[in-house]
C-alpha positions in Angstrom: 145.3 54.3 78.0 144.8 56.4 75.2 140.9 57.1 74.2 140.7 56.2 70.4 137.5 56.9 68.3 136.7 53.1 68.5 136.7 53.6 72.5 134.7 56.4 72.5 132.3 55.0 70.1 131.6 51.8 72.1 131.5 54.5 75.8 128.7 56.0 73.7 126.7 53.1 72.4 127.3 52.0 76.1 125.7 54.8 77.6 122.4 54.0 75.4 121.4 51.2 77.9 119.2 51.5 80.4 121.1 49.8 83.6 118.1 50.2 85.3 115.9 48.2 83.6 117.8 44.8 82.3 114.9 43.9 80.2 115.1 46.6 77.9 117.6 45.8 74.6 118.9 48.1 72.1 118.7 47.2 68.5 121.5 49.2 65.9 119.5 49.0 62.7 121.6 48.6 59.6 121.5 52.2 58.1 123.0 53.4 61.7 126.4 55.3 61.4 129.2 53.1 60.7 131.1 53.9 63.8 128.1 52.2 66.0 127.9 49.1 64.0 131.6 48.4 64.4 131.1 49.3 67.7 128.4 47.1 68.8 130.6 44.3 67.0 133.5 44.8 69.3 130.8 45.0 72.2 129.5 41.8 71.1 133.0 40.5 70.8 134.0 41.8 74.3 131.1 39.9 75.9 129.4 43.2 77.3 126.1 42.8 74.6 124.2 39.8 73.8 123.6 40.4 70.4 126.2 41.8 67.6 123.4 44.2 66.8 122.7 45.5 70.2 120.4 43.4 72.2 120.6 43.4 75.7 123.7 43.9 78.1 125.5 40.9 79.6 126.1 40.7 83.5 129.8 42.2 82.6 128.1 44.5 80.4 125.9 45.5 83.2 128.8 46.6 85.4 130.9 48.3 82.4 127.6 50.5 82.2 127.4 51.1 85.7 131.0 52.3 86.5 130.7 54.4 83.1 127.8 56.3 85.1 129.6 56.4 87.9 133.1 58.2 86.0 130.6 60.2 83.8 128.4 61.4 87.0 132.2 62.5 88.6 133.1 64.4 85.6 129.7 65.8 85.2 130.4 69.7 85.8 129.2 71.4 88.9 
């Protein structure tokens, strides 16, 4: 799997969600960076977030964020 700019933007957006509080959402404003707006649209289409402009993590999104958190912890410099 190749890490494209689009995939990296999606991962970066997912890191902004707080998996410890599922009632805490995220709003992607219309004047946000175009890459973040597009990442939100893709994550919504993939079923990871509840709204095209952010919203809340779905159960699939929560699973993805937890896995991402694990990977980032493993890769973090000692």
